All heavy atoms as TSV, in Angstrom:
chain	resi	resn	atom	element	x	y	z
A	1	MET	N	N	-19.399	-8.137	2.538
A	1	MET	CA	C	-20.744	-7.976	2.277
A	1	MET	C	C	-21.423	-7.022	3.171
A	1	MET	O	O	-22.368	-6.266	2.716
A	1	MET	CB	C	-21.476	-9.354	2.357
A	1	MET	CG	C	-21.387	-10.286	1.168
A	1	MET	SD	S	-21.998	-9.517	-0.284
A	1	MET	CE	C	-23.562	-10.178	-0.408
A	2	ALA	N	N	-21.103	-7.078	4.456
A	2	ALA	CA	C	-21.743	-6.199	5.437
A	2	ALA	C	C	-21.530	-4.730	5.073
A	2	ALA	O	O	-22.482	-3.955	5.257
A	2	ALA	CB	C	-21.264	-6.549	6.873
A	3	SER	N	N	-20.393	-4.388	4.643
A	3	SER	CA	C	-20.113	-2.966	4.334
A	3	SER	C	C	-20.964	-2.493	3.113
A	3	SER	O	O	-21.377	-1.292	3.087
A	3	SER	CB	C	-18.619	-2.781	3.948
A	3	SER	OG	O	-18.273	-3.518	2.834
A	4	ILE	N	N	-21.303	-3.361	2.184
A	4	ILE	CA	C	-22.247	-3.007	1.099
A	4	ILE	C	C	-23.534	-2.725	1.634
A	4	ILE	O	O	-24.195	-1.698	1.279
A	4	ILE	CB	C	-22.213	-4.120	0.079
A	4	ILE	CG1	C	-20.832	-4.314	-0.623
A	4	ILE	CG2	C	-23.276	-3.840	-0.990
A	4	ILE	CD1	C	-20.757	-5.502	-1.496
A	5	TYR	N	N	-24.073	-3.551	2.571
A	5	TYR	CA	C	-25.401	-3.363	3.130
A	5	TYR	C	C	-25.424	-2.071	3.933
A	5	TYR	O	O	-26.393	-1.306	3.934
A	5	TYR	CB	C	-25.769	-4.513	3.988
A	5	TYR	CG	C	-26.170	-5.741	3.181
A	5	TYR	CD1	C	-25.424	-6.931	3.307
A	5	TYR	CD2	C	-27.230	-5.713	2.260
A	5	TYR	CE1	C	-25.773	-8.043	2.546
A	5	TYR	CE2	C	-27.525	-6.791	1.473
A	5	TYR	CZ	C	-26.857	-7.940	1.653
A	5	TYR	OH	O	-27.178	-9.043	0.905
A	6	ARG	N	N	-24.332	-1.792	4.679
A	6	ARG	CA	C	-24.278	-0.537	5.495
A	6	ARG	C	C	-24.354	0.664	4.552
A	6	ARG	O	O	-25.019	1.650	4.792
A	6	ARG	CB	C	-23.031	-0.466	6.304
A	6	ARG	CG	C	-23.143	-1.282	7.645
A	6	ARG	CD	C	-22.002	-0.980	8.586
A	6	ARG	NE	N	-20.719	-1.224	8.002
A	6	ARG	CZ	C	-20.101	-2.385	8.253
A	6	ARG	NH1	N	-20.639	-3.371	8.894
A	6	ARG	NH2	N	-18.878	-2.595	7.703
A	7	ALA	N	N	-23.604	0.613	3.488
A	7	ALA	CA	C	-23.557	1.669	2.471
A	7	ALA	C	C	-24.875	1.912	1.852
A	7	ALA	O	O	-25.378	3.095	1.726
A	7	ALA	CB	C	-22.485	1.451	1.432
A	8	LEU	N	N	-25.580	0.875	1.494
A	8	LEU	CA	C	-26.902	0.918	0.917
A	8	LEU	C	C	-27.923	1.554	1.908
A	8	LEU	O	O	-28.782	2.330	1.557
A	8	LEU	CB	C	-27.366	-0.390	0.438
A	8	LEU	CG	C	-26.691	-0.884	-0.831
A	8	LEU	CD1	C	-27.160	-2.353	-1.150
A	8	LEU	CD2	C	-27.028	0.027	-2.045
A	9	ALA	N	N	-27.786	1.112	3.210
A	9	ALA	CA	C	-28.719	1.557	4.240
A	9	ALA	C	C	-28.487	3.050	4.446
A	9	ALA	O	O	-29.431	3.850	4.587
A	9	ALA	CB	C	-28.504	0.783	5.492
A	10	ALA	N	N	-27.211	3.515	4.452
A	10	ALA	CA	C	-26.929	4.852	4.648
A	10	ALA	C	C	-27.478	5.747	3.489
A	10	ALA	O	O	-27.957	6.831	3.639
A	10	ALA	CB	C	-25.466	5.091	4.860
A	11	TYR	N	N	-27.302	5.181	2.249
A	11	TYR	CA	C	-27.800	5.899	1.101
A	11	TYR	C	C	-29.309	6.063	1.121
A	11	TYR	O	O	-29.889	7.058	0.847
A	11	TYR	CB	C	-27.374	5.108	-0.161
A	11	TYR	CG	C	-27.919	5.656	-1.432
A	11	TYR	CD1	C	-27.399	6.854	-1.987
A	11	TYR	CD2	C	-28.969	5.062	-2.092
A	11	TYR	CE1	C	-27.912	7.329	-3.153
A	11	TYR	CE2	C	-29.475	5.486	-3.319
A	11	TYR	CZ	C	-28.946	6.707	-3.848
A	11	TYR	OH	O	-29.442	7.271	-4.935
A	12	GLU	N	N	-29.979	4.964	1.499
A	12	GLU	CA	C	-31.462	4.986	1.550
A	12	GLU	C	C	-31.920	5.944	2.663
A	12	GLU	O	O	-32.929	6.683	2.527
A	12	GLU	CB	C	-32.008	3.570	1.817
A	12	GLU	CG	C	-31.935	2.614	0.583
A	12	GLU	CD	C	-32.756	3.184	-0.583
A	12	GLU	OE1	O	-33.850	3.765	-0.418
A	12	GLU	OE2	O	-32.181	3.020	-1.729
A	13	LYS	N	N	-31.241	5.977	3.779
A	13	LYS	CA	C	-31.591	6.885	4.864
A	13	LYS	C	C	-31.392	8.290	4.418
A	13	LYS	O	O	-32.268	9.171	4.770
A	13	LYS	CB	C	-30.714	6.579	6.113
A	13	LYS	CG	C	-31.255	7.206	7.341
A	13	LYS	CD	C	-30.350	7.021	8.492
A	13	LYS	CE	C	-30.351	5.547	8.916
A	13	LYS	NZ	N	-29.513	5.239	10.125
A	14	ALA	N	N	-30.302	8.572	3.703
A	14	ALA	CA	C	-30.108	9.982	3.247
A	14	ALA	C	C	-31.131	10.421	2.281
A	14	ALA	O	O	-31.506	11.580	2.251
A	14	ALA	CB	C	-28.668	10.045	2.607
A	15	ARG	N	N	-31.615	9.483	1.403
A	15	ARG	CA	C	-32.673	9.809	0.448
A	15	ARG	C	C	-33.954	10.043	1.144
A	15	ARG	O	O	-34.793	10.839	0.742
A	15	ARG	CB	C	-32.824	8.706	-0.624
A	15	ARG	CG	C	-31.602	8.722	-1.580
A	15	ARG	CD	C	-31.797	7.810	-2.652
A	15	ARG	NE	N	-32.940	8.223	-3.488
A	15	ARG	CZ	C	-33.667	7.388	-4.283
A	15	ARG	NH1	N	-33.251	6.119	-4.401
A	15	ARG	NH2	N	-34.687	7.779	-4.990
A	16	ALA	N	N	-34.205	9.241	2.235
A	16	ALA	CA	C	-35.473	9.374	2.940
A	16	ALA	C	C	-35.603	10.658	3.816
A	16	ALA	O	O	-36.633	11.139	4.003
A	16	ALA	CB	C	-35.689	8.112	3.814
A	17	TYR	N	N	-34.479	11.119	4.321
A	17	TYR	CA	C	-34.400	12.221	5.254
A	17	TYR	C	C	-33.457	13.291	4.727
A	17	TYR	O	O	-32.401	13.555	5.417
A	17	TYR	CB	C	-34.025	11.791	6.660
A	17	TYR	CG	C	-35.012	10.758	7.204
A	17	TYR	CD1	C	-34.616	9.386	7.225
A	17	TYR	CD2	C	-36.252	11.045	7.640
A	17	TYR	CE1	C	-35.444	8.420	7.711
A	17	TYR	CE2	C	-37.124	10.078	8.072
A	17	TYR	CZ	C	-36.737	8.793	8.160
A	17	TYR	OH	O	-37.560	7.827	8.651
A	18	PRO	N	N	-33.677	13.980	3.666
A	18	PRO	CA	C	-32.707	14.969	3.170
A	18	PRO	C	C	-32.536	16.096	4.067
A	18	PRO	O	O	-31.399	16.720	4.143
A	18	PRO	CB	C	-33.293	15.335	1.779
A	18	PRO	CG	C	-34.698	15.052	1.817
A	18	PRO	CD	C	-34.844	13.893	2.777
A	19	ASP	N	N	-33.580	16.588	4.788
A	19	ASP	CA	C	-33.439	17.708	5.690
A	19	ASP	C	C	-32.460	17.369	6.811
A	19	ASP	O	O	-31.672	18.255	7.227
A	19	ASP	CB	C	-34.806	18.157	6.221
A	19	ASP	CG	C	-35.728	18.658	5.132
A	19	ASP	OD1	O	-35.183	19.112	4.106
A	19	ASP	OD2	O	-36.964	18.530	5.311
A	20	ALA	N	N	-32.607	16.147	7.324
A	20	ALA	CA	C	-31.744	15.810	8.439
A	20	ALA	C	C	-30.282	15.682	7.955
A	20	ALA	O	O	-29.356	16.099	8.738
A	20	ALA	CB	C	-32.181	14.449	8.980
A	21	VAL	N	N	-30.045	15.244	6.766
A	21	VAL	CA	C	-28.731	15.168	6.223
A	21	VAL	C	C	-28.106	16.554	6.079
A	21	VAL	O	O	-26.951	16.801	6.492
A	21	VAL	CB	C	-28.706	14.390	4.834
A	21	VAL	CG1	C	-27.322	14.527	4.230
A	21	VAL	CG2	C	-29.106	12.974	5.085
A	22	GLU	N	N	-28.918	17.485	5.567
A	22	GLU	CA	C	-28.405	18.807	5.350
A	22	GLU	C	C	-28.059	19.499	6.701
A	22	GLU	O	O	-27.120	20.253	6.856
A	22	GLU	CB	C	-29.443	19.657	4.580
A	22	GLU	CG	C	-28.962	21.064	4.228
A	22	GLU	CD	C	-27.738	21.006	3.295
A	22	GLU	OE1	O	-27.658	20.145	2.436
A	22	GLU	OE2	O	-26.864	21.825	3.487
A	23	GLN	N	N	-28.925	19.267	7.686
A	23	GLN	CA	C	-28.702	19.827	9.005
A	23	GLN	C	C	-27.432	19.198	9.616
A	23	GLN	O	O	-26.620	19.948	10.216
A	23	GLN	CB	C	-29.911	19.531	9.957
A	23	GLN	CG	C	-29.768	20.106	11.303
A	23	GLN	CD	C	-30.911	19.791	12.238
A	23	GLN	OE1	O	-31.951	19.259	11.793
A	23	GLN	NE2	N	-30.782	20.180	13.460
A	24	ALA	N	N	-27.244	17.935	9.489
A	24	ALA	CA	C	-26.032	17.285	10.007
A	24	ALA	C	C	-24.752	17.832	9.355
A	24	ALA	O	O	-23.788	18.106	10.061
A	24	ALA	CB	C	-26.120	15.783	9.857
A	25	ARG	N	N	-24.814	18.036	8.046
A	25	ARG	CA	C	-23.692	18.585	7.328
A	25	ARG	C	C	-23.399	20.003	7.819
A	25	ARG	O	O	-22.199	20.357	7.986
A	25	ARG	CB	C	-23.821	18.578	5.873
A	25	ARG	CG	C	-23.822	17.171	5.277
A	25	ARG	CD	C	-23.944	17.202	3.797
A	25	ARG	NE	N	-23.746	15.851	3.290
A	25	ARG	CZ	C	-24.373	15.400	2.135
A	25	ARG	NH1	N	-25.123	16.201	1.433
A	25	ARG	NH2	N	-24.192	14.115	1.764
A	26	ALA	N	N	-24.364	20.823	7.978
A	26	ALA	CA	C	-24.201	22.199	8.489
A	26	ALA	C	C	-23.611	22.169	9.948
A	26	ALA	O	O	-22.687	23.052	10.175
A	26	ALA	CB	C	-25.548	22.955	8.470
A	27	GLU	N	N	-24.156	21.366	10.751
A	27	GLU	CA	C	-23.555	21.277	12.180
A	27	GLU	C	C	-22.103	20.790	12.145
A	27	GLU	O	O	-21.322	21.328	12.854
A	27	GLU	CB	C	-24.422	20.294	12.974
A	27	GLU	CG	C	-25.779	20.837	13.323
A	27	GLU	CD	C	-26.673	19.847	14.047
A	27	GLU	OE1	O	-26.186	18.773	14.336
A	27	GLU	OE2	O	-27.837	20.230	14.282
A	28	HIS	N	N	-21.843	19.817	11.293
A	28	HIS	CA	C	-20.491	19.327	11.130
A	28	HIS	C	C	-19.532	20.437	10.674
A	28	HIS	O	O	-18.400	20.599	11.189
A	28	HIS	CB	C	-20.378	18.137	10.251
A	28	HIS	CG	C	-19.025	17.651	10.099
A	28	HIS	ND1	N	-18.264	17.052	11.004
A	28	HIS	CD2	C	-18.142	17.778	8.942
A	28	HIS	CE1	C	-17.081	16.681	10.456
A	28	HIS	NE2	N	-16.954	17.165	9.297
A	29	ALA	N	N	-19.970	21.218	9.681
A	29	ALA	CA	C	-19.107	22.299	9.156
A	29	ALA	C	C	-18.913	23.347	10.221
A	29	ALA	O	O	-17.818	23.832	10.366
A	29	ALA	CB	C	-19.785	22.886	7.947
A	30	GLN	N	N	-19.873	23.630	11.008
A	30	GLN	CA	C	-19.731	24.632	12.089
A	30	GLN	C	C	-18.782	24.130	13.138
A	30	GLN	O	O	-17.896	24.895	13.593
A	30	GLN	CB	C	-21.114	24.869	12.748
A	30	GLN	CG	C	-21.072	26.022	13.772
A	30	GLN	CD	C	-22.441	26.192	14.413
A	30	GLN	OE1	O	-23.418	25.487	14.125
A	30	GLN	NE2	N	-22.553	27.253	15.214
A	31	ARG	N	N	-18.889	22.897	13.523
A	31	ARG	CA	C	-17.882	22.340	14.587
A	31	ARG	C	C	-16.532	22.243	13.958
A	31	ARG	O	O	-15.571	22.464	14.676
A	31	ARG	CB	C	-18.407	20.971	14.998
A	31	ARG	CG	C	-19.618	21.022	15.893
A	31	ARG	CD	C	-20.046	19.632	16.297
A	31	ARG	NE	N	-21.313	19.726	17.014
A	31	ARG	CZ	C	-22.092	18.679	17.104
A	31	ARG	NH1	N	-21.800	17.484	16.638
A	31	ARG	NH2	N	-23.215	18.816	17.809
A	32	ALA	N	N	-16.391	21.951	12.691
A	32	ALA	CA	C	-15.066	21.789	12.153
A	32	ALA	C	C	-14.361	23.189	12.016
A	32	ALA	O	O	-13.132	23.212	12.126
A	32	ALA	CB	C	-15.128	21.175	10.721
A	33	ASP	N	N	-15.164	24.237	11.890
A	33	ASP	CA	C	-14.574	25.578	11.855
A	33	ASP	C	C	-13.930	25.947	13.235
A	33	ASP	O	O	-13.063	26.711	13.299
A	33	ASP	CB	C	-15.567	26.576	11.384
A	33	ASP	CG	C	-15.879	26.491	9.933
A	33	ASP	OD1	O	-15.133	25.948	9.173
A	33	ASP	OD2	O	-16.999	27.064	9.546
A	34	ASP	N	N	-14.573	25.431	14.269
A	34	ASP	CA	C	-14.111	25.707	15.649
A	34	ASP	C	C	-12.898	24.959	16.076
A	34	ASP	O	O	-12.205	25.314	17.035
A	34	ASP	CB	C	-15.234	25.526	16.659
A	34	ASP	CG	C	-16.430	26.481	16.426
A	34	ASP	OD1	O	-16.195	27.500	15.768
A	34	ASP	OD2	O	-17.529	26.113	16.847
A	35	LEU	N	N	-12.528	23.863	15.378
A	35	LEU	CA	C	-11.442	22.992	15.718
A	35	LEU	C	C	-10.153	23.611	15.288
A	35	LEU	O	O	-10.049	24.182	14.192
A	35	LEU	CB	C	-11.622	21.585	15.086
A	35	LEU	CG	C	-12.789	20.789	15.608
A	35	LEU	CD1	C	-12.841	19.493	14.816
A	35	LEU	CD2	C	-12.682	20.501	17.092
A	36	PRO	N	N	-9.084	23.361	16.043
A	36	PRO	CA	C	-7.737	23.902	15.563
A	36	PRO	C	C	-7.250	22.990	14.386
A	36	PRO	O	O	-7.650	21.829	14.173
A	36	PRO	CB	C	-6.820	23.617	16.774
A	36	PRO	CG	C	-7.505	22.547	17.583
A	36	PRO	CD	C	-8.963	22.719	17.295
A	37	ALA	N	N	-6.377	23.538	13.601
A	37	ALA	CA	C	-5.797	22.810	12.451
A	37	ALA	C	C	-4.933	21.717	12.986
A	37	ALA	O	O	-4.335	21.765	14.055
A	37	ALA	CB	C	-4.952	23.796	11.576
A	38	ILE	N	N	-4.825	20.632	12.209
A	38	ILE	CA	C	-3.991	19.522	12.541
A	38	ILE	C	C	-2.482	19.913	12.399
A	38	ILE	O	O	-2.122	20.295	11.345
A	38	ILE	CB	C	-4.330	18.303	11.730
A	38	ILE	CG1	C	-5.773	17.855	11.931
A	38	ILE	CG2	C	-3.391	17.189	11.967
A	38	ILE	CD1	C	-6.203	16.788	11.002
A	39	VAL	N	N	-1.795	19.715	13.478
A	39	VAL	CA	C	-0.386	20.062	13.451
A	39	VAL	C	C	0.398	18.797	13.033
A	39	VAL	O	O	0.309	17.739	13.650
A	39	VAL	CB	C	0.106	20.524	14.836
A	39	VAL	CG1	C	1.607	20.805	14.826
A	39	VAL	CG2	C	-0.668	21.724	15.219
A	40	ARG	N	N	1.163	18.902	11.938
A	40	ARG	CA	C	1.918	17.799	11.398
A	40	ARG	C	C	3.299	17.792	12.091
A	40	ARG	O	O	3.917	18.903	12.278
A	40	ARG	CB	C	2.067	17.863	9.930
A	40	ARG	CG	C	0.808	17.909	9.149
A	40	ARG	CD	C	0.192	16.560	9.096
A	40	ARG	NE	N	-1.088	16.713	8.321
A	40	ARG	CZ	C	-2.123	15.876	8.451
A	40	ARG	NH1	N	-1.978	14.941	9.303
A	40	ARG	NH2	N	-3.149	16.075	7.749
A	41	PRO	N	N	3.851	16.653	12.472
A	41	PRO	CA	C	5.146	16.622	13.066
A	41	PRO	C	C	6.203	16.995	12.058
A	41	PRO	O	O	6.083	16.683	10.860
A	41	PRO	CB	C	5.365	15.195	13.493
A	41	PRO	CG	C	4.366	14.436	12.721
A	41	PRO	CD	C	3.211	15.326	12.392
A	42	ARG	N	N	7.223	17.704	12.492
A	42	ARG	CA	C	8.317	18.125	11.590
A	42	ARG	C	C	9.451	17.099	11.757
A	42	ARG	O	O	9.608	16.464	12.797
A	42	ARG	CB	C	8.862	19.450	12.068
A	42	ARG	CG	C	7.856	20.595	11.770
A	42	ARG	CD	C	8.455	21.884	12.089
A	42	ARG	NE	N	8.853	21.959	13.510
A	42	ARG	CZ	C	9.349	22.974	14.120
A	42	ARG	NH1	N	9.686	24.016	13.446
A	42	ARG	NH2	N	9.633	22.970	15.466
A	43	PRO	N	N	10.215	16.992	10.684
A	43	PRO	CA	C	11.384	15.999	10.810
A	43	PRO	C	C	12.361	16.448	11.889
A	43	PRO	O	O	12.533	17.680	12.151
A	43	PRO	CB	C	12.037	16.148	9.396
A	43	PRO	CG	C	11.158	16.967	8.578
A	43	PRO	CD	C	10.137	17.603	9.387
A	44	ALA	N	N	13.072	15.464	12.450
A	44	ALA	CA	C	13.993	15.773	13.512
A	44	ALA	C	C	15.195	16.514	12.908
A	44	ALA	O	O	15.602	16.279	11.780
A	44	ALA	CB	C	14.488	14.483	14.144
A	45	ARG	N	N	15.711	17.486	13.685
A	45	ARG	CA	C	16.903	18.230	13.229
A	45	ARG	C	C	17.988	18.112	14.388
A	45	ARG	O	O	17.583	18.298	15.535
A	45	ARG	CB	C	16.656	19.696	12.912
A	45	ARG	CG	C	15.818	19.904	11.676
A	45	ARG	CD	C	15.769	21.330	11.326
A	45	ARG	NE	N	15.262	22.115	12.413
A	45	ARG	CZ	C	15.061	23.413	12.408
A	45	ARG	NH1	N	15.441	24.075	11.423
A	45	ARG	NH2	N	14.626	24.038	13.463
A	46	VAL	N	N	19.136	17.793	14.041
A	46	VAL	CA	C	20.231	17.771	15.028
A	46	VAL	C	C	20.954	19.063	14.844
A	46	VAL	O	O	21.651	19.216	13.813
A	46	VAL	CB	C	21.070	16.565	14.837
A	46	VAL	CG1	C	22.239	16.530	15.878
A	46	VAL	CG2	C	20.237	15.310	15.006
A	47	LEU	N	N	20.972	19.955	15.789
A	47	LEU	CA	C	21.588	21.246	15.650
A	47	LEU	C	C	23.072	21.229	15.937
A	47	LEU	O	O	23.942	21.901	15.326
A	47	LEU	CB	C	20.923	22.291	16.477
A	47	LEU	CG	C	19.443	22.517	16.188
A	47	LEU	CD1	C	18.826	23.478	17.097
A	47	LEU	CD2	C	19.206	22.945	14.791
A	48	ASP	N	N	23.441	20.442	16.967
A	48	ASP	CA	C	24.842	20.323	17.349
A	48	ASP	C	C	25.216	18.887	17.420
A	48	ASP	O	O	25.215	18.305	18.485
A	48	ASP	CB	C	25.080	21.007	18.658
A	48	ASP	CG	C	26.555	21.054	19.098
A	48	ASP	OD1	O	27.343	20.978	18.220
A	48	ASP	OD2	O	26.858	21.193	20.302
A	49	PRO	N	N	25.465	18.286	16.296
A	49	PRO	CA	C	25.698	16.833	16.266
A	49	PRO	C	C	27.036	16.448	16.896
A	49	PRO	O	O	28.062	16.983	16.603
A	49	PRO	CB	C	25.632	16.414	14.755
A	49	PRO	CG	C	26.063	17.622	14.093
A	49	PRO	CD	C	25.561	18.817	14.925
A	50	THR	N	N	27.000	15.525	17.874
A	50	THR	CA	C	28.227	14.991	18.424
A	50	THR	C	C	28.783	13.820	17.557
A	50	THR	O	O	29.949	13.594	17.535
A	50	THR	CB	C	28.035	14.574	19.808
A	50	THR	OG1	O	26.992	13.610	19.901
A	50	THR	CG2	C	27.672	15.722	20.724
A	51	ASP	N	N	27.864	13.186	16.886
A	51	ASP	CA	C	28.222	12.036	16.042
A	51	ASP	C	C	27.606	12.244	14.651
A	51	ASP	O	O	26.420	12.114	14.546
A	51	ASP	CB	C	27.677	10.721	16.665
A	51	ASP	CG	C	28.055	9.495	15.869
A	51	ASP	OD1	O	28.920	9.619	14.934
A	51	ASP	OD2	O	27.563	8.408	16.185
A	52	PRO	N	N	28.393	12.643	13.676
A	52	PRO	CA	C	27.790	12.950	12.327
A	52	PRO	C	C	27.056	11.754	11.716
A	52	PRO	O	O	26.074	12.004	11.009
A	52	PRO	CB	C	29.018	13.299	11.466
A	52	PRO	CG	C	30.248	13.274	12.333
A	52	PRO	CD	C	29.819	12.809	13.704
A	53	GLU	N	N	27.468	10.534	11.985
A	53	GLU	CA	C	26.755	9.443	11.410
A	53	GLU	C	C	25.411	9.250	12.022
A	53	GLU	O	O	24.397	9.057	11.349
A	53	GLU	CB	C	27.571	8.124	11.629
A	53	GLU	CG	C	26.950	6.912	10.974
A	53	GLU	CD	C	27.838	5.697	11.040
A	53	GLU	OE1	O	29.008	5.854	11.387
A	53	GLU	OE2	O	27.341	4.632	10.812
A	54	LEU	N	N	25.225	9.516	13.359
A	54	LEU	CA	C	23.928	9.428	13.980
A	54	LEU	C	C	23.073	10.578	13.548
A	54	LEU	O	O	21.847	10.381	13.245
A	54	LEU	CB	C	24.144	9.467	15.505
A	54	LEU	CG	C	22.858	9.591	16.348
A	54	LEU	CD1	C	22.003	8.276	16.115
A	54	LEU	CD2	C	23.126	9.806	17.782
A	55	ALA	N	N	23.671	11.758	13.354
A	55	ALA	CA	C	22.863	12.943	12.916
A	55	ALA	C	C	22.305	12.651	11.533
A	55	ALA	O	O	21.205	12.971	11.188
A	55	ALA	CB	C	23.761	14.133	12.889
A	56	ALA	N	N	23.161	12.129	10.618
A	56	ALA	CA	C	22.700	11.832	9.240
A	56	ALA	C	C	21.615	10.809	9.249
A	56	ALA	O	O	20.664	10.919	8.496
A	56	ALA	CB	C	23.883	11.364	8.399
A	57	ARG	N	N	21.727	9.799	10.189
A	57	ARG	CA	C	20.648	8.779	10.184
A	57	ARG	C	C	19.355	9.327	10.788
A	57	ARG	O	O	18.316	8.979	10.244
A	57	ARG	CB	C	21.154	7.600	11.174
A	57	ARG	CG	C	20.801	6.259	10.592
A	57	ARG	CD	C	21.387	5.132	11.384
A	57	ARG	NE	N	20.836	5.129	12.783
A	57	ARG	CZ	C	21.587	4.976	13.841
A	57	ARG	NH1	N	22.902	4.794	13.749
A	57	ARG	NH2	N	21.117	4.943	15.062
A	58	ILE	N	N	19.453	10.193	11.794
A	58	ILE	CA	C	18.177	10.719	12.291
A	58	ILE	C	C	17.589	11.689	11.310
A	58	ILE	O	O	16.281	11.661	11.190
A	58	ILE	CB	C	18.560	11.559	13.635
A	58	ILE	CG1	C	18.956	10.519	14.724
A	58	ILE	CG2	C	17.409	12.393	14.022
A	58	ILE	CD1	C	19.448	11.230	15.953
A	59	GLN	N	N	18.292	12.447	10.611
A	59	GLN	CA	C	17.784	13.412	9.690
A	59	GLN	C	C	17.390	12.832	8.357
A	59	GLN	O	O	16.735	13.463	7.492
A	59	GLN	CB	C	18.780	14.519	9.453
A	59	GLN	CG	C	18.976	15.409	10.682
A	59	GLN	CD	C	20.035	16.502	10.455
A	59	GLN	OE1	O	20.739	16.409	9.514
A	59	GLN	NE2	N	20.047	17.422	11.324
A	60	GLY	N	N	17.701	11.528	8.140
A	60	GLY	CA	C	17.256	10.839	6.913
A	60	GLY	C	C	18.039	11.244	5.669
A	60	GLY	O	O	17.626	11.015	4.622
A	61	ARG	N	N	19.242	11.761	5.876
A	61	ARG	CA	C	20.085	12.089	4.723
A	61	ARG	C	C	21.176	11.004	4.641
A	61	ARG	O	O	21.715	10.518	5.661
A	61	ARG	CB	C	20.763	13.447	4.912
A	61	ARG	CG	C	19.736	14.544	4.695
A	61	ARG	CD	C	20.445	15.868	4.805
A	61	ARG	NE	N	20.295	16.353	6.131
A	61	ARG	CZ	C	21.014	17.222	6.713
A	61	ARG	NH1	N	22.054	17.724	6.110
A	61	ARG	NH2	N	20.776	17.602	7.923
A	62	PRO	N	N	21.619	10.756	3.403
A	62	PRO	CA	C	22.752	9.846	3.284
A	62	PRO	C	C	24.012	10.457	3.788
A	62	PRO	O	O	24.278	11.605	3.706
A	62	PRO	CB	C	22.880	9.541	1.750
A	62	PRO	CG	C	22.091	10.669	1.180
A	62	PRO	CD	C	21.108	11.157	2.196
A	63	LEU	N	N	24.840	9.578	4.462
A	63	LEU	CA	C	26.096	10.099	5.070
A	63	LEU	C	C	27.156	10.155	3.961
A	63	LEU	O	O	27.404	9.263	3.225
A	63	LEU	CB	C	26.534	9.129	6.121
A	63	LEU	CG	C	27.804	9.460	6.860
A	63	LEU	CD1	C	27.676	10.841	7.552
A	63	LEU	CD2	C	28.133	8.412	7.850
A	64	ASN	N	N	27.843	11.326	3.820
A	64	ASN	CA	C	28.880	11.392	2.844
A	64	ASN	C	C	30.167	11.064	3.563
A	64	ASN	O	O	30.756	11.764	4.333
A	64	ASN	CB	C	28.992	12.885	2.405
A	64	ASN	CG	C	30.012	13.054	1.265
A	64	ASN	OD1	O	30.657	12.095	0.919
A	64	ASN	ND2	N	30.079	14.162	0.710
A	65	ARG	N	N	30.672	9.869	3.352
A	65	ARG	CA	C	31.810	9.288	4.042
A	65	ARG	C	C	33.150	9.812	3.563
A	65	ARG	O	O	34.237	9.636	4.087
A	65	ARG	CB	C	31.888	7.805	4.007
A	65	ARG	CG	C	30.697	7.190	4.751
A	65	ARG	CD	C	30.942	5.692	4.868
A	65	ARG	NE	N	29.760	5.129	5.583
A	65	ARG	CZ	C	29.659	4.920	6.849
A	65	ARG	NH1	N	30.628	5.278	7.656
A	65	ARG	NH2	N	28.654	4.336	7.345
A	66	LEU	N	N	33.192	10.680	2.492
A	66	LEU	CA	C	34.361	11.207	1.887
A	66	LEU	C	C	34.857	12.484	2.673
A	66	LEU	O	O	35.978	12.935	2.544
A	66	LEU	CB	C	34.188	11.616	0.447
A	66	LEU	CG	C	33.876	10.407	-0.433
A	66	LEU	CD1	C	33.643	10.869	-1.843
A	66	LEU	CD2	C	34.967	9.365	-0.438
A	67	GLU	N	N	34.013	13.056	3.533
A	67	GLU	CA	C	34.432	14.240	4.311
A	67	GLU	C	C	35.343	13.933	5.421
A	67	GLU	O	O	35.378	12.909	5.993
A	67	GLU	CB	C	33.199	14.900	4.838
A	67	GLU	CG	C	32.258	15.461	3.769
A	67	GLU	CD	C	31.124	16.122	4.392
A	67	GLU	OE1	O	30.856	16.083	5.578
A	67	GLU	OE2	O	30.298	16.727	3.541
């Protein structure tokens, strides 16, 4: 219930002060442009595997046991 009241209060505040909302959005956009992009982690790669079963498990690939 509290989240509904918070959402309604935020909506009413935005309707009451449209200039402040526009200014806040412009400031946020300006700050967001200055921030670096989010770097996503890459999957682990085993370049020289000593244990092929461990390498397959780390890399998330099924192990082909017929090799």
